[in-house]
KEDRENKE-322053 format. One line per field, with one value per residue: residue number from 1; residue in three letters; chain; x, y, z of N, C-alpha, C in turn. Coordinates in steps of 0.05 Angstrom, whole numbers, plus 32768, in hexadecimal, padded with zeros to 4 digits. Layout:
BEGIN
seq: c(NUM; ...)
type: c(ALA; ...)
mol: c(A; ...)
n_x: c(X; ...)
n_y: c(Y; ...)
n_z: c(Z; ...)
ca_x: c(X; ...)
ca_y: c(Y; ...)
ca_z: c(Z; ...)
c_x: c(X; ...)
c_y: c(Y; ...)
c_z: c(Z; ...)
***
This chain:
BEGIN
seq: c(1; 2; 3; 4; 5; 6; 7; 8; 9; 10; 11; 12; 13; 14; 15; 16; 17; 18; 19; 20; 21; 22; 23; 24; 25; 26; 27; 28; 29; 30; 31; 32; 33; 34; 35; 36; 37; 38; 39; 40; 41; 42; 43; 44; 45; 46; 47; 48; 49; 50; 51; 52; 53; 54; 55; 56; 57; 58; 59; 60; 61; 62; 63; 64; 65; 66; 67; 68; 69; 70; 71; 72; 73; 74; 75; 76; 77; 78; 79; 80; 81; 82; 83; 84; 85; 86; 87; 88; 89; 90; 91; 92; 93; 94; 95; 96; 97; 98; 99; 100; 101; 102; 103; 104; 105; 106; 107; 108; 109; 110; 111; 112; 113; 114; 115; 116; 117; 118; 119; 120; 121; 122; 123; 124; 125; 126; 127; 128; 129; 130; 131; 132; 133; 134; 135; 136; 137; 138; 139; 140; 141; 142; 143; 144; 145; 146; 147; 148; 149; 150; 151; 152; 153; 154; 155; 156; 157; 158; 159; 160)
type: c(UNK; UNK; UNK; UNK; UNK; UNK; UNK; UNK; UNK; UNK; UNK; UNK; UNK; UNK; UNK; UNK; UNK; UNK; UNK; UNK; UNK; UNK; UNK; UNK; UNK; UNK; UNK; UNK; UNK; UNK; UNK; UNK; UNK; UNK; UNK; UNK; UNK; UNK; UNK; UNK; UNK; UNK; UNK; UNK; UNK; UNK; UNK; UNK; UNK; UNK; UNK; UNK; UNK; UNK; UNK; UNK; UNK; UNK; UNK; UNK; UNK; UNK; UNK; UNK; UNK; UNK; UNK; UNK; UNK; UNK; UNK; UNK; UNK; UNK; UNK; UNK; UNK; UNK; UNK; UNK; UNK; UNK; UNK; UNK; UNK; UNK; UNK; UNK; UNK; UNK; UNK; UNK; UNK; UNK; UNK; UNK; UNK; UNK; UNK; UNK; UNK; UNK; UNK; UNK; UNK; UNK; UNK; UNK; UNK; UNK; UNK; UNK; UNK; UNK; UNK; UNK; UNK; UNK; UNK; UNK; UNK; UNK; UNK; UNK; UNK; UNK; UNK; UNK; UNK; UNK; UNK; UNK; UNK; UNK; UNK; UNK; UNK; UNK; UNK; UNK; UNK; UNK; UNK; UNK; UNK; UNK; UNK; UNK; UNK; UNK; UNK; UNK; UNK; UNK; UNK; UNK; UNK; UNK; UNK; UNK)
mol: c(A; A; A; A; A; A; A; A; A; A; A; A; A; A; A; A; A; A; A; A; A; A; A; A; A; A; A; A; A; A; A; A; A; A; A; A; A; A; A; A; A; A; A; A; A; A; A; A; A; A; A; A; A; A; A; A; A; A; A; A; A; A; A; A; A; A; A; A; A; A; A; A; A; A; A; A; A; A; A; A; A; A; A; A; A; A; A; A; A; A; A; A; A; A; A; A; A; A; A; A; A; A; A; A; A; A; A; A; A; A; A; A; A; A; A; A; A; A; A; A; A; A; A; A; A; A; A; A; A; A; A; A; A; A; A; A; A; A; A; A; A; A; A; A; A; A; A; A; A; A; A; A; A; A; A; A; A; A; A; A)
n_x: c(7E17; 7E36; 7E21; 7E29; 7E08; 7E09; 7DE4; 7DD9; 7DD0; 7DDA; 7E00; 7E23; 7E5E; 7E87; 7EBE; 7F00; 7F28; 7F08; 7EF3; 7EC4; 7E7F; 7E53; 7E1B; 7DEC; 7DC4; 7D7B; 7D5E; 7D3C; 7D15; 7D0E; 7D0D; 7D30; 7D6D; 7DA8; 7DDD; 7E22; 7E50; 7E8B; 7EC9; 7EF4; 7F3B; 7F56; 7F2E; 7F0B; 7EF7; 7EC5; 7EB3; 7EB0; 7E87; 7E5C; 7E5A; 7E4F; 7E1D; 7DFF; 7E02; 7DEA; 7DB7; 7DA8; 7DA6; 7D7E; 7D53; 7D4E; 7D40; 7D0F; 7CEE; 7CF3; 7CD9; 7CA7; 7C95; 7C94; 7C6D; 7C42; 7C3B; 7C2F; 7BFF; 7BDF; 7BDA; 7BBE; 7B8F; 7B7B; 7B73; 7B4E; 7B22; 7B17; 7B0B; 7ADD; 7ABB; 7AB6; 7ADE; 7B1C; 7B63; 7B78; 7B60; 7B36; 7B58; 7B89; 7B9F; 7BAE; 7B7F; 7B64; 7B52; 7B22; 7B33; 7B17; 7B0C; 7B40; 7B4F; 7B36; 7B57; 7B89; 7B7E; 7B70; 7BA1; 7BC3; 7BAA; 7BB0; 7BE6; 7BF4; 7C09; 7C3A; 7C53; 7C54; 7C76; 7CA4; 7CAF; 7CB9; 7CE8; 7D08; 7D0D; 7D27; 7D58; 7D6C; 7D71; 7D99; 7DC2; 7DC9; 7DDA; 7E0B; 7E25; 7E2B; 7E4E; 7E7B; 7E87; 7E94; 7EC0; 7EE4; 7EEB; 7F01; 7F31; 7F4B; 7F51; 7F72; 7F9F; 7FAF; 7FBD; 7FE9; 800C; 8013; 802D; 805F)
n_y: c(7FF9; 802B; 8068; 80AF; 80BB; 808E; 8066; 8027; 8010; 7FED; 7FB5; 7FBA; 7FD8; 800A; 7FFB; 7FF6; 8030; 8049; 807E; 8098; 80AA; 807D; 8057; 8031; 7FF4; 7FF6; 8006; 7FDB; 7FEE; 8027; 802C; 804A; 8058; 8052; 8081; 8088; 80B7; 80C8; 80D8; 8109; 810C; 813E; 815E; 8199; 81C7; 81DD; 81B8; 818C; 819B; 819D; 8167; 814D; 8164; 8151; 8119; 8117; 8128; 80FD; 80D5; 80E9; 80EA; 80B3; 80A0; 80BA; 80A3; 806C; 8069; 807D; 8058; 8029; 8036; 803D; 8009; 7FEC; 8005; 7FFC; 7FC4; 7FBE; 7FD8; 7FB8; 7F88; 7F98; 7FA6; 7F75; 7F56; 7F70; 7F5F; 7F2C; 7F0A; 7EE5; 7EF3; 7ECF; 7EA6; 7E6B; 7E49; 7E58; 7E84; 7ECA; 7EFB; 7F33; 7F78; 7F9F; 7FCF; 7FFE; 7FFC; 7FFD; 802F; 8051; 8049; 805C; 8092; 80A4; 809B; 80BE; 80EF; 80F0; 80F5; 8123; 8155; 8144; 8133; 8164; 8181; 8162; 816B; 81A2; 81A4; 8183; 81A2; 81CF; 81B9; 81A7; 81D6; 81F0; 81CB; 81D0; 8206; 8201; 81DD; 81FF; 8224; 8204; 81F6; 8229; 8235; 820C; 8217; 824B; 823F; 821E; 8242; 8268; 8248; 823E; 8271; 827B; 8253; 8262; 8292; 8285)
n_z: c(7F76; 7F9A; 7FB3; 7FBE; 7FE8; 8005; 7FF9; 7FDD; 7F9E; 7F74; 7F5F; 7F36; 7F1C; 7EFF; 7ED2; 7EEC; 7EE9; 7EC4; 7E9B; 7E95; 7EA1; 7EC3; 7EB3; 7ED0; 7ED1; 7ED1; 7F0F; 7F3C; 7F5E; 7F58; 7F21; 7F05; 7EE2; 7F01; 7F09; 7F0A; 7F14; 7EF2; 7F0F; 7F00; 7EF9; 7F03; 7F1C; 7F23; 7F58; 7F4A; 7F23; 7F44; 7F67; 7F43; 7F32; 7F63; 7F70; 7F45; 7F50; 7F83; 7F74; 7F53; 7F7A; 7F9C; 7F78; 7F6C; 7FA0; 7FA9; 7F7F; 7F89; 7FBB; 7FAD; 7F86; 7FA4; 7FCA; 7FA7; 7F91; 7FBF; 7FD1; 7FA4; 7FA4; 7FD5; 7FC7; 7F9D; 7FB9; 7FDF; 7FBF; 7FA6; 7FD4; 7FE5; 7FBE; 7FCC; 7FBD; 7FB7; 7FB2; 7F8F; 7F59; 7F4C; 7F30; 7F42; 7F2C; 7F29; 7F3B; 7F19; 7F13; 7EEE; 7EBA; 7EC2; 7EF8; 7F0D; 7EFB; 7F1F; 7F4D; 7F38; 7F2D; 7F60; 7F7B; 7F60; 7F6C; 7FA4; 7FA8; 7F8F; 7FA2; 7FB6; 7F87; 7F6B; 7F8C; 7F87; 7F50; 7F50; 7F6F; 7F4F; 7F1F; 7F35; 7F47; 7F15; 7EF9; 7F17; 7F0E; 7ED7; 7ED4; 7EF0; 7ECD; 7EA1; 7EB7; 7EC1; 7E8C; 7E76; 7E97; 7E89; 7E53; 7E55; 7E70; 7E49; 7E1F; 7E38; 7E41; 7E0C; 7DFB; 7E1B; 7E09; 7DD3; 7DDA; 7DEB)
ca_x: c(7E26; 7E33; 7E1E; 7E33; 7DF7; 7E0C; 7DD1; 7DE4; 7DBB; 7DE2; 7E1A; 7E34; 7E6F; 7E97; 7ED9; 7F16; 7F34; 7EF4; 7EF4; 7EA9; 7E69; 7E49; 7DFF; 7DE6; 7DAA; 7D65; 7D5A; 7D23; 7D01; 7D09; 7D0C; 7D43; 7D88; 7DBB; 7DF5; 7E3A; 7E5F; 7EA8; 7ED7; 7F0C; 7F54; 7F5B; 7F14; 7F0C; 7EE2; 7EAC; 7EAB; 7EA8; 7E6D; 7E49; 7E58; 7E42; 7E01; 7DF3; 7E00; 7DD6; 7D9D; 7DA2; 7D9E; 7D64; 7D3F; 7D4A; 7D32; 7CF3; 7CDF; 7CF2; 7CC4; 7C8D; 7C8E; 7C8E; 7C53; 7C2E; 7C36; 7C21; 7BE3; 7BD1; 7BD3; 7BAA; 7B77; 7B71; 7B6A; 7B35; 7B0C; 7B10; 7AFE; 7AC2; 7AAB; 7AB5; 7AF1; 7B38; 7B77; 7B7D; 7B48; 7B35; 7B70; 7BA2; 7BA7; 7BA9; 7B68; 7B69; 7B3B; 7B1F; 7B42; 7B07; 7B10; 7B5B; 7B50; 7B2F; 7B6F; 7B9D; 7B76; 7B72; 7BBD; 7BCE; 7B9E; 7BBC; 7C03; 7BF7; 7C1B; 7C54; 7C5F; 7C5A; 7C8E; 7CBA; 7CB4; 7CC6; 7D04; 7D16; 7D14; 7D3B; 7D72; 7D76; 7D79; 7DB3; 7DD5; 7DCD; 7DEB; 7E26; 7E31; 7E34; 7E66; 7E91; 7E8E; 7EA2; 7EDA; 7EF6; 7EF1; 7F14; 7F4B; 7F57; 7F59; 7F89; 7FB6; 7FB7; 7FCA; 8004; 801C; 8019; 803E; 807A)
ca_y: c(8012; 803C; 8084; 80C2; 80BB; 8074; 8053; 8014; 800A; 7FDA; 7FA7; 7FC0; 7FEF; 800E; 7FEF; 8006; 8042; 8053; 809C; 80A0; 80A5; 8062; 8056; 8016; 7FEA; 8002; 7FFD; 7FCC; 7FFE; 8042; 8029; 805D; 804D; 8061; 808D; 808D; 80CB; 80C6; 80EE; 810F; 810D; 8159; 816A; 81B3; 81C9; 81E1; 819F; 817A; 81A5; 8194; 814A; 8146; 816B; 813D; 80FF; 811B; 8129; 80E2; 80C6; 80F4; 80E1; 8097; 809C; 80C2; 8090; 8052; 806B; 8081; 803F; 8017; 803E; 8038; 7FEC; 7FE3; 800F; 7FEE; 7FA9; 7FC1; 7FE0; 7FA0; 7F75; 7FA2; 7FA4; 7F58; 7F4D; 7F7C; 7F4E; 7F11; 7EFA; 7EE4; 7EFD; 7EBA; 7E98; 7E4E; 7E3D; 7E63; 7E9D; 7EE4; 7F0A; 7F4F; 7F8A; 7FAC; 7FE8; 8013; 7FFA; 8006; 804C; 805D; 8049; 806D; 80AE; 80AA; 809C; 80D7; 8105; 80F0; 80FB; 813A; 8169; 8137; 8134; 8180; 8188; 8154; 8179; 81BC; 819E; 8178; 81B9; 81DF; 81AB; 81A6; 81F1; 81F4; 81BA; 81DD; 821D; 81F7; 81D3; 8216; 8230; 81F1; 81F9; 8242; 8233; 81FB; 8226; 8260; 8232; 8216; 825A; 8273; 8237; 8242; 828B; 8277; 8242; 8271; 82A8; 827C)
ca_z: c(7F74; 7FB1; 7FAC; 7FD2; 8000; 8012; 7FF0; 7FCA; 7F8C; 7F60; 7F62; 7F1F; 7F1F; 7EE6; 7ED2; 7EF9; 7ED6; 7EB1; 7E99; 7E8C; 7EB4; 7EC0; 7EB5; 7ED6; 7EC9; 7EE0; 7F2A; 7F3D; 7F6D; 7F4C; 7F04; 7EFA; 7EDD; 7F12; 7EFC; 7F1B; 7F05; 7EF1; 7F1D; 7EF1; 7F08; 7F0B; 7F1F; 7F30; 7F6C; 7F3C; 7F17; 7F5A; 7F70; 7F2F; 7F33; 7F7C; 7F6E; 7F33; 7F5E; 7F97; 7F66; 7F4B; 7F92; 7FA4; 7F65; 7F71; 7FB9; 7FA5; 7F6E; 7F97; 7FCF; 7F9F; 7F79; 7FBA; 7FD4; 7F92; 7F8F; 7FD8; 7FD1; 7F8E; 7FAE; 7FE9; 7FB9; 7F8F; 7FCD; 7FEC; 7FAB; 7FA3; 7FED; 7FE4; 7FAB; 7FD7; 7FAF; 7FC1; 7F9F; 7F7B; 7F50; 7F51; 7F23; 7F4E; 7F1E; 7F37; 7F31; 7F12; 7F11; 7ED4; 7EB6; 7ECE; 7F15; 7F12; 7EF6; 7F39; 7F5D; 7F2C; 7F31; 7F7D; 7F82; 7F55; 7F7B; 7FBF; 7FA6; 7F7D; 7FAE; 7FB8; 7F6C; 7F65; 7F9B; 7F7A; 7F37; 7F56; 7F77; 7F37; 7F0E; 7F43; 7F45; 7EFA; 7EF2; 7F23; 7F00; 7EBD; 7ED8; 7EF6; 7EB4; 7E91; 7EC4; 7EBC; 7E70; 7E73; 7EA5; 7E79; 7E3A; 7E5C; 7E76; 7E30; 7E10; 7E46; 7E3B; 7DF0; 7DFA; 7E28; 7DF7; 7DBB; 7DE1; 7DF2)
c_x: c(7E21; 7E32; 7E28; 7E22; 7DF9; 7DF8; 7DDF; 7DCD; 7DC1; 7DFC; 7E2D; 7E45; 7E7F; 7EB2; 7EED; 7F23; 7F21; 7EF5; 7ED9; 7E95; 7E5F; 7E2B; 7DF8; 7DCB; 7D94; 7D62; 7D3F; 7D0E; 7CFA; 7D04; 7D1F; 7D5E; 7D9B; 7DD3; 7E0A; 7E4C; 7E7D; 7EB4; 7EF1; 7F24; 7F59; 7F41; 7F16; 7EF6; 7EC6; 7EA1; 7EA2; 7E8C; 7E57; 7E45; 7E49; 7E24; 7DF2; 7DEE; 7DEA; 7DBA; 7D95; 7D98; 7D83; 7D4E; 7D39; 7D39; 7D14; 7CE3; 7CDE; 7CDB; 7CA9; 7C83; 7C86; 7C72; 7C3D; 7C27; 7C27; 7C04; 7BD3; 7BC8; 7BBD; 7B8F; 7B6A; 7B65; 7B50; 7B1D; 7B03; 7B01; 7AE1; 7AAF; 7AA9; 7AC9; 7B0D; 7B4A; 7B7C; 7B62; 7B4A; 7B4D; 7B8A; 7BAC; 7BA0; 7B92; 7B71; 7B4F; 7B39; 7B2F; 7B32; 7B0B; 7B2C; 7B5E; 7B49; 7B48; 7B83; 7B97; 7B79; 7B90; 7BCA; 7BC4; 7BAC; 7BD9; 7C09; 7C0C; 7C37; 7C62; 7C65; 7C73; 7CA7; 7CC2; 7CC2; 7CE4; 7D15; 7D1F; 7D29; 7D56; 7D7D; 7D7E; 7D94; 7DC8; 7DDD; 7DDF; 7E08; 7E34; 7E3B; 7E4D; 7E7E; 7E9A; 7E9E; 7EBE; 7EEE; 7EFE; 7F05; 7F30; 7F59; 7F61; 7F71; 7FA2; 7FC0; 7FC6; 7FE7; 8016; 8025; 802C; 805B; 8089)
c_y: c(8022; 8059; 8095; 80C1; 80A1; 805F; 8040; 800B; 7FF4; 7FCD; 7FAE; 7FD9; 7FF2; 8001; 8002; 8017; 804E; 8072; 80A7; 809C; 8089; 8063; 8038; 800D; 7FF6; 7FF5; 7FF0; 7FDB; 8018; 8041; 803D; 804F; 805E; 806A; 8091; 809F; 80C7; 80DE; 80F3; 8112; 8129; 8169; 8184; 81B4; 81CE; 81C7; 818B; 8181; 819B; 8176; 8141; 814D; 8158; 8122; 8101; 811B; 810D; 80D2; 80CF; 80EA; 80C3; 8092; 80A3; 80AC; 8074; 8053; 806D; 8067; 802A; 801C; 8038; 801A; 7FE2; 7FEC; 8002; 7FD3; 7FAA; 7FC7; 7FC7; 7F8D; 7F7E; 7FA0; 7F87; 7F4E; 7F58; 7F6C; 7F32; 7EFE; 7EFA; 7EEF; 7EE9; 7EAD; 7E7A; 7E3F; 7E46; 7E7B; 7EB6; 7EF2; 7F27; 7F5F; 7F96; 7FC6; 8000; 8014; 8005; 8024; 805C; 805F; 805D; 808B; 80B6; 80AD; 80B6; 80EF; 8107; 80F9; 8114; 814E; 815E; 8139; 8151; 8189; 817B; 8163; 8193; 81B8; 8194; 818F; 81CA; 81D3; 81AC; 81C1; 81F7; 81E4; 81C6; 81F5; 8215; 81EC; 81E9; 8222; 821E; 81F4; 8213; 8241; 8223; 820A; 823C; 8255; 822A; 822D; 8267; 8263; 823B; 825C; 8289; 8268; 8252; 8289; 829F; 8273)
c_z: c(7F8D; 7FA7; 7FC3; 7FEB; 800F; 800A; 7FDC; 7FB8; 7F78; 7F67; 7F4C; 7F25; 7F05; 7EE9; 7EDF; 7EE3; 7EC1; 7EB2; 7E91; 7EA3; 7EAF; 7EC5; 7EB9; 7ECC; 7EDA; 7EFC; 7F2D; 7F4D; 7F5F; 7F2E; 7EF6; 7EF6; 7EED; 7F02; 7F11; 7F0A; 7F08; 7F00; 7F0E; 7F03; 7F13; 7F0E; 7F2F; 7F46; 7F60; 7F30; 7F2D; 7F64; 7F5D; 7F31; 7F4C; 7F7B; 7F5B; 7F40; 7F74; 7F8B; 7F5D; 7F63; 7F9C; 7F92; 7F69; 7F8A; 7FB6; 7F96; 7F7A; 7FAC; 7FC2; 7F93; 7F8D; 7FC5; 7FC0; 7F91; 7FA7; 7FD8; 7FBB; 7F97; 7FC3; 7FDC; 7FAC; 7FA3; 7FDA; 7FD9; 7FA7; 7FBC; 7FEE; 7FD2; 7FB5; 7FC9; 7FBC; 7FAB; 7F89; 7F73; 7F55; 7F45; 7F2F; 7F41; 7F2D; 7F2A; 7F2B; 7F13; 7EF5; 7ED2; 7EC2; 7EEC; 7F1D; 7F0E; 7F0F; 7F4B; 7F52; 7F31; 7F4F; 7F85; 7F78; 7F65; 7F97; 7FBE; 7F95; 7F89; 7FB0; 7F9C; 7F64; 7F73; 7F8F; 7F60; 7F3C; 7F5E; 7F60; 7F25; 7F1B; 7F41; 7F29; 7EF0; 7EFD; 7F15; 7EE5; 7EC0; 7EDF; 7EDE; 7EA2; 7E9C; 7EBF; 7E9F; 7E6B; 7E80; 7E94; 7E5F; 7E40; 7E61; 7E5C; 7E20; 7E1E; 7E41; 7E1F; 7DED; 7E05; 7E15; 7DDF; 7DC1; 7DE7; 7DD9)
***
């Protein structure tokens, strides 16, 4: 699926003529389900602004989590390898199986990773809330605009 930012995240696309938003399968990097928002035929400028902000937020969210998950996996592998090397062990055991660390050893990594990324996550959360607050306000404006338009049309029809 091509998004407004030009990122391609999935080969799946909605059926031609679809009148609904499309939610794809989970992305293998971000673990998020990509959304492609339907573009209505008579989309107002306000509706377009809302749709674009929602799509930009989806893309921003995907990018953050794809980067975060990639970093997490890389650092986790490095941590495991360094701990095994310190013990004089290879990544594979004698039977070719992958060695693991205990949950207590891994807890050290998880805590360290969260501590190192605390400010990054706090910044992400602030931006996530800001975007969602703006989206919610725009959704309310679109709802009020549509409601007003329907009521105005009913008045015109009943007066004729």
